[in-house]
PQR file of N, CA, C, O and H, with PARSE charges and radii, in Angstrom:
ATOM      1  N   MET A   1       0.827  -1.199   0.000 -0.4000 1.5000
ATOM      2  CA  MET A   1       0.000   0.000   0.000 -0.0000 2.0000
ATOM      3  C   MET A   1       0.869   1.260   0.000  0.5500 1.7000
ATOM      4  O   MET A   1       0.546   2.251  -0.656 -0.5500 1.4000
ATOM      5  N   LEU A   2       1.970   1.205   0.742 -0.4000 1.5000
ATOM      6  CA  LEU A   2       2.839   2.366   0.836 -0.0000 2.0000
ATOM      7  C   LEU A   2       3.495   2.678  -0.508  0.5500 1.7000
ATOM      8  O   LEU A   2       3.812   3.834  -0.791 -0.5500 1.4000
ATOM      9  H   LEU A   2       2.232   0.400   1.275  0.4000 1.0000
ATOM     10  N   GLN A   3       3.698   1.659  -1.331 -0.4000 1.5000
ATOM     11  CA  GLN A   3       4.299   1.866  -2.654 -0.0000 2.0000
ATOM     12  C   GLN A   3       3.394   2.700  -3.555  0.5500 1.7000
ATOM     13  O   GLN A   3       3.883   3.371  -4.464 -0.5500 1.4000
ATOM     14  H   GLN A   3       3.440   0.720  -1.101  0.4000 1.0000
ATOM     15  N   ILE A   4       2.110   2.671  -3.322 -0.4000 1.5000
ATOM     16  CA  ILE A   4       1.157   3.465  -4.099 -0.0000 2.0000
ATOM     17  C   ILE A   4       0.951   4.830  -3.453  0.5500 1.7000
ATOM     18  O   ILE A   4       0.794   5.831  -4.152 -0.5500 1.4000
ATOM     19  H   ILE A   4       1.713   2.126  -2.583  0.4000 1.0000
ATOM     20  N   THR A   5       0.952   4.876  -2.143 -0.4000 1.5000
ATOM     21  CA  THR A   5       0.634   6.104  -1.415 -0.0000 2.0000
ATOM     22  C   THR A   5       1.685   7.187  -1.592  0.5500 1.7000
ATOM     23  O   THR A   5       1.342   8.338  -1.862 -0.5500 1.4000
ATOM     24  H   THR A   5       1.079   4.063  -1.575  0.4000 1.0000
ATOM     25  N   ILE A   6       2.948   6.843  -1.447 -0.4000 1.5000
ATOM     26  CA  ILE A   6       4.007   7.852  -1.500 -0.0000 2.0000
ATOM     27  C   ILE A   6       4.049   8.563  -2.857  0.5500 1.7000
ATOM     28  O   ILE A   6       4.057   9.793  -2.876 -0.5500 1.4000
ATOM     29  H   ILE A   6       3.227   5.908  -1.228  0.4000 1.0000
ATOM     30  N   PRO A   7       4.075   7.849  -3.999 -0.5600 1.5000
ATOM     31  CA  PRO A   7       4.056   8.577  -5.277  0.2800 2.0000
ATOM     32  C   PRO A   7       2.793   9.421  -5.457  0.5500 1.7000
ATOM     33  O   PRO A   7       2.849  10.491  -6.063 -0.5500 1.4000
ATOM     34  N   ASN A   8       1.670   8.955  -4.945 -0.4000 1.5000
ATOM     35  CA  ASN A   8       0.423   9.690  -5.048 -0.0000 2.0000
ATOM     36  C   ASN A   8       0.501  11.003  -4.272  0.5500 1.7000
ATOM     37  O   ASN A   8       0.026  12.034  -4.749 -0.5500 1.4000
ATOM     38  H   ASN A   8       1.625   8.086  -4.453  0.4000 1.0000
ATOM     39  N   VAL A   9       1.090  10.972  -3.094 -0.4000 1.5000
ATOM     40  CA  VAL A   9       1.256  12.184  -2.285 -0.0000 2.0000
ATOM     41  C   VAL A   9       2.165  13.166  -2.998  0.5500 1.7000
ATOM     42  O   VAL A   9       1.846  14.352  -3.085 -0.5500 1.4000
ATOM     43  H   VAL A   9       1.476  10.135  -2.706  0.4000 1.0000
ATOM     44  N   TYR A  10       3.308  12.688  -3.518 -0.4000 1.5000
ATOM     45  CA  TYR A  10       4.226  13.574  -4.226 -0.0000 2.0000
ATOM     46  C   TYR A  10       3.578  14.166  -5.474  0.5500 1.7000
ATOM     47  O   TYR A  10       3.818  15.331  -5.792 -0.5500 1.4000
ATOM     48  H   TYR A  10       3.568  11.725  -3.448  0.4000 1.0000
ATOM     49  N   PHE A  11       2.773  13.398  -6.180 -0.4000 1.5000
ATOM     50  CA  PHE A  11       2.070  13.907  -7.348 -0.0000 2.0000
ATOM     51  C   PHE A  11       1.152  15.066  -6.963  0.5500 1.7000
ATOM     52  O   PHE A  11       1.152  16.107  -7.622 -0.5500 1.4000
ATOM     53  H   PHE A  11       2.579  12.451  -5.922  0.4000 1.0000
ATOM     54  N   HIS A  12       0.375  14.888  -5.905 -0.4000 1.5000
ATOM     55  CA  HIS A  12      -0.555  15.933  -5.501 -0.0000 2.0000
ATOM     56  C   HIS A  12       0.171  17.174  -4.988  0.5500 1.7000
ATOM     57  O   HIS A  12      -0.268  18.296  -5.244 -0.5500 1.4000
ATOM     58  H   HIS A  12       0.375  14.043  -5.370  0.4000 1.0000
ATOM     59  N   LEU A  13       1.263  16.989  -4.275 -0.4000 1.5000
ATOM     60  CA  LEU A  13       2.050  18.139  -3.840 -0.0000 2.0000
ATOM     61  C   LEU A  13       2.613  18.906  -5.032  0.5500 1.7000
ATOM     62  O   LEU A  13       2.618  20.137  -5.039 -0.5500 1.4000
ATOM     63  H   LEU A  13       1.620  16.078  -4.067  0.4000 1.0000
ATOM     64  N   ALA A  14       3.084  18.179  -6.035 -0.4000 1.5000
ATOM     65  CA  ALA A  14       3.617  18.824  -7.241 -0.0000 2.0000
ATOM     66  C   ALA A  14       2.521  19.585  -7.975  0.5500 1.7000
ATOM     67  O   ALA A  14       2.771  20.678  -8.482 -0.5500 1.4000
ATOM     68  H   ALA A  14       3.080  17.179  -6.030  0.4000 1.0000
ATOM     69  N   MET A  15       1.319  19.037  -8.044 -0.4000 1.5000
ATOM     70  CA  MET A  15       0.220  19.709  -8.724 -0.0000 2.0000
ATOM     71  C   MET A  15      -0.216  20.957  -7.966  0.5500 1.7000
ATOM     72  O   MET A  15      -0.551  21.966  -8.585 -0.5500 1.4000
ATOM     73  H   MET A  15       1.116  18.149  -7.633  0.4000 1.0000
ATOM     74  N   ILE A  16      -0.218  20.903  -6.638 -0.4000 1.5000
ATOM     75  CA  ILE A  16      -0.535  22.096  -5.837 -0.0000 2.0000
ATOM     76  C   ILE A  16       0.494  23.183  -6.125  0.5500 1.7000
ATOM     77  O   ILE A  16       0.140  24.350  -6.294 -0.5500 1.4000
ATOM     78  H   ILE A  16       0.054  20.083  -6.135  0.4000 1.0000
ATOM     79  N   TYR A  17       1.763  22.803  -6.180 -0.4000 1.5000
ATOM     80  CA  TYR A  17       2.850  23.746  -6.473 -0.0000 2.0000
ATOM     81  C   TYR A  17       2.641  24.395  -7.842  0.5500 1.7000
ATOM     82  O   TYR A  17       2.775  25.611  -7.979 -0.5500 1.4000
ATOM     83  H   TYR A  17       2.051  21.855  -6.043  0.4000 1.0000
ATOM     84  N   VAL A  18       2.315  23.593  -8.850 -0.4000 1.5000
ATOM     85  CA  VAL A  18       2.122  24.105 -10.212 -0.0000 2.0000
ATOM     86  C   VAL A  18       0.921  25.053 -10.269  0.5500 1.7000
ATOM     87  O   VAL A  18       0.992  26.104 -10.905 -0.5500 1.4000
ATOM     88  H   VAL A  18       2.206  22.605  -8.739  0.4000 1.0000
ATOM     89  N   ILE A  19      -0.161  24.691  -9.618 -0.4000 1.5000
ATOM     90  CA  ILE A  19      -1.359  25.538  -9.626 -0.0000 2.0000
ATOM     91  C   ILE A  19      -1.081  26.871  -8.936  0.5500 1.7000
ATOM     92  O   ILE A  19      -1.486  27.924  -9.428 -0.5500 1.4000
ATOM     93  H   ILE A  19      -0.218  23.837  -9.101  0.4000 1.0000
ATOM     94  N   LEU A  20      -0.390  26.824  -7.793 -0.4000 1.5000
ATOM     95  CA  LEU A  20      -0.063  28.068  -7.094 -0.0000 2.0000
ATOM     96  C   LEU A  20       0.834  28.953  -7.948  0.5500 1.7000
ATOM     97  O   LEU A  20       0.617  30.163  -8.021 -0.5500 1.4000
ATOM     98  H   LEU A  20      -0.061  25.969  -7.393  0.4000 1.0000
ATOM     99  N   ARG A  21       1.849  28.364  -8.602 -0.4000 1.5000
ATOM    100  CA  ARG A  21       2.735  29.152  -9.458 -0.0000 2.0000
ATOM    101  C   ARG A  21       1.963  29.763 -10.629  0.5500 1.7000
ATOM    102  O   ARG A  21       2.200  30.911 -11.003 -0.5500 1.4000
ATOM    103  H   ARG A  21       2.025  27.381  -8.543  0.4000 1.0000
ATOM    104  N   HIS A  22       1.051  29.001 -11.197 -0.4000 1.5000
ATOM    105  CA  HIS A  22       0.239  29.478 -12.319 -0.0000 2.0000
ATOM    106  C   HIS A  22      -0.625  30.666 -11.904  0.5500 1.7000
ATOM    107  O   HIS A  22      -0.874  31.569 -12.703 -0.5500 1.4000
ATOM    108  H   HIS A  22       0.858  28.068 -10.893  0.4000 1.0000
ATOM    109  N   ASN A  23      -1.083  30.660 -10.648 -0.4000 1.5000
ATOM    110  CA  ASN A  23      -1.938  31.737 -10.144 -0.0000 2.0000
ATOM    111  C   ASN A  23      -1.146  32.910  -9.586  0.5500 1.7000
ATOM    112  O   ASN A  23      -1.724  33.815  -8.985 -0.5500 1.4000
ATOM    113  H   ASN A  23      -0.881  29.927  -9.999  0.4000 1.0000
ATOM    114  N   GLY A  24       0.172  32.909  -9.777 -0.4000 1.5000
ATOM    115  CA  GLY A  24       0.976  34.068  -9.427 -0.0000 2.0000
ATOM    116  C   GLY A  24       1.609  34.058  -8.048  0.5500 1.7000
ATOM    117  O   GLY A  24       2.199  35.059  -7.641 -0.5500 1.4000
ATOM    118  H   GLY A  24       0.642  32.174 -10.266  0.4000 1.0000
ATOM    119  N   VAL A  25       1.507  32.970  -7.328 -0.4000 1.5000
ATOM    120  CA  VAL A  25       2.146  32.889  -6.017 -0.0000 2.0000
ATOM    121  C   VAL A  25       3.652  32.752  -6.229  0.5500 1.7000
ATOM    122  O   VAL A  25       4.103  31.921  -7.017 -0.5500 1.4000
ATOM    123  H   VAL A  25       1.028  32.157  -7.658  0.4000 1.0000
ATOM    124  N   ASP A  26       4.423  33.571  -5.521 -0.4000 1.5000
ATOM    125  CA  ASP A  26       5.874  33.584  -5.691 -0.0000 2.0000
ATOM    126  C   ASP A  26       6.505  32.472  -4.857  0.5500 1.7000
ATOM    127  O   ASP A  26       6.827  32.660  -3.684 -0.5500 1.4000
ATOM    128  H   ASP A  26       4.057  34.246  -4.881  0.4000 1.0000
ATOM    129  N   LEU A  27       6.673  31.330  -5.478 -0.4000 1.5000
ATOM    130  CA  LEU A  27       7.304  30.176  -4.829 -0.0000 2.0000
ATOM    131  C   LEU A  27       8.565  29.821  -5.591  0.5500 1.7000
ATOM    132  O   LEU A  27       8.609  29.888  -6.819 -0.5500 1.4000
ATOM    133  H   LEU A  27       6.411  31.177  -6.431  0.4000 1.0000
ATOM    134  N   GLY A  28       9.584  29.445  -4.847 -0.4000 1.5000
ATOM    135  CA  GLY A  28      10.827  28.991  -5.463 -0.0000 2.0000
ATOM    136  C   GLY A  28      11.013  27.503  -5.236  0.5500 1.7000
ATOM    137  O   GLY A  28      10.172  26.843  -4.627 -0.5500 1.4000
ATOM    138  H   GLY A  28       9.549  29.391  -3.849  0.4000 1.0000
ATOM    139  N   LYS A  29      12.121  26.985  -5.732 -0.4000 1.5000
ATOM    140  CA  LYS A  29      12.398  25.561  -5.603 -0.0000 2.0000
ATOM    141  C   LYS A  29      12.514  25.148  -4.136  0.5500 1.7000
ATOM    142  O   LYS A  29      12.041  24.078  -3.754 -0.5500 1.4000
ATOM    143  H   LYS A  29      12.804  27.522  -6.228  0.4000 1.0000
ATOM    144  N   MET A  30      13.135  25.986  -3.318 -0.4000 1.5000
ATOM    145  CA  MET A  30      13.317  25.625  -1.917 -0.0000 2.0000
ATOM    146  C   MET A  30      11.992  25.635  -1.145  0.5500 1.7000
ATOM    147  O   MET A  30      11.864  24.941  -0.137 -0.5500 1.4000
ATOM    148  H   MET A  30      13.520  26.855  -3.628  0.4000 1.0000
ATOM    149  N   ASP A  31      11.010  26.410  -1.605 -0.4000 1.5000
ATOM    150  CA  ASP A  31       9.686  26.347  -0.991 -0.0000 2.0000
ATOM    151  C   ASP A  31       9.041  24.993  -1.253  0.5500 1.7000
ATOM    152  O   ASP A  31       8.296  24.475  -0.422 -0.5500 1.4000
ATOM    153  H   ASP A  31      11.113  26.973  -2.425  0.4000 1.0000
ATOM    154  N   PHE A  32       9.335  24.429  -2.417 -0.4000 1.5000
ATOM    155  CA  PHE A  32       8.778  23.128  -2.784 -0.0000 2.0000
ATOM    156  C   PHE A  32       9.525  22.000  -2.081  0.5500 1.7000
ATOM    157  O   PHE A  32       8.910  21.057  -1.584 -0.5500 1.4000
ATOM    158  H   PHE A  32       9.940  24.850  -3.093  0.4000 1.0000
ATOM    159  N   LEU A  33      10.873  22.101  -2.040 -0.4000 1.5000
ATOM    160  CA  LEU A  33      11.680  21.032  -1.466 -0.0000 2.0000
ATOM    161  C   LEU A  33      11.712  21.053   0.051  0.5500 1.7000
ATOM    162  O   LEU A  33      11.851  20.007   0.686 -0.5500 1.4000
ATOM    163  H   LEU A  33      11.372  22.868  -2.444  0.4000 1.0000
ATOM    164  N   GLY A  34      11.584  22.232   0.633 -0.4000 1.5000
ATOM    165  CA  GLY A  34      11.699  22.354   2.076 -0.0000 2.0000
ATOM    166  C   GLY A  34      13.159  22.437   2.492  0.5500 1.7000
ATOM    167  O   GLY A  34      14.047  22.586   1.651 -0.5500 1.4000
ATOM    168  H   GLY A  34      11.471  23.082   0.118  0.4000 1.0000
ATOM    169  N   GLU A  35      13.400  22.340   3.783 -0.4000 1.5000
ATOM    170  CA  GLU A  35      14.758  22.431   4.298 -0.0000 2.0000
ATOM    171  C   GLU A  35      15.504  21.122   4.039  0.5500 1.7000
ATOM    172  O   GLU A  35      15.013  20.040   4.362 -0.5500 1.4000
ATOM    173  H   GLU A  35      12.679  22.218   4.465  0.4000 1.0000
ATOM    174  N   LEU A  36      16.682  21.235   3.458 -0.4000 1.5000
ATOM    175  CA  LEU A  36      17.490  20.053   3.183 -0.0000 2.0000
ATOM    176  C   LEU A  36      18.602  19.957   4.219  0.5500 1.7000
ATOM    177  O   LEU A  36      19.372  20.898   4.408 -0.5500 1.4000
ATOM    178  H   LEU A  36      17.081  22.114   3.196  0.4000 1.0000
ATOM    179  N   ASN A  37      18.675  18.823   4.880 -0.4000 1.5000
ATOM    180  CA  ASN A  37      19.726  18.575   5.859 -0.0000 2.0000
ATOM    181  C   ASN A  37      20.655  17.499   5.326  0.5500 1.7000
ATOM    182  O   ASN A  37      20.271  16.336   5.203 -0.5500 1.4000
ATOM    183  H   ASN A  37      18.049  18.058   4.726  0.4000 1.0000
ATOM    184  N   PHE A  38      21.874  17.893   5.013 -0.4000 1.5000
ATOM    185  CA  PHE A  38      22.857  16.946   4.523 -0.0000 2.0000
ATOM    186  C   PHE A  38      23.784  16.584   5.670  0.5500 1.7000
ATOM    187  O   PHE A  38      24.390  17.454   6.295 -0.5500 1.4000
ATOM    188  H   PHE A  38      22.187  18.837   5.113  0.4000 1.0000
ATOM    189  N   GLU A  39      23.886  15.301   5.935 -0.4000 1.5000
ATOM    190  CA  GLU A  39      24.752  14.837   7.003 -0.0000 2.0000
ATOM    191  C   GLU A  39      26.059  14.357   6.419  0.5500 1.7000
ATOM    192  O   GLU A  39      26.080  13.676   5.394 -0.5500 1.4000
ATOM    193  H   GLU A  39      23.393  14.595   5.427  0.4000 1.0000
ATOM    194  N   LYS A  40      27.147  14.712   7.073 -0.4000 1.5000
ATOM    195  CA  LYS A  40      28.456  14.242   6.629 -0.0000 2.0000
ATOM    196  C   LYS A  40      28.696  12.870   7.246  0.5500 1.7000
ATOM    197  O   LYS A  40      28.399  12.646   8.419 -0.5500 1.4000
ATOM    198  H   LYS A  40      27.129  15.265   7.906  0.4000 1.0000
ATOM    199  N   PRO A  41      29.236  11.952   6.444 -0.5600 1.5000
ATOM    200  CA  PRO A  41      29.476  10.591   6.989  0.2800 2.0000
ATOM    201  C   PRO A  41      30.566  10.545   8.034  0.5500 1.7000
ATOM    202  O   PRO A  41      30.866   9.476   8.567 -0.5500 1.4000
TER
END
């Protein structure tokens, strides 16, 4: 079930992002990706 759910969630988030951008909301890539935490090994 999780194999279907995760791509479905990402699809809907991407569509919300596209609709907001189309309607003039000033969003950048980092607004879509969120905070990225890179850990050093």
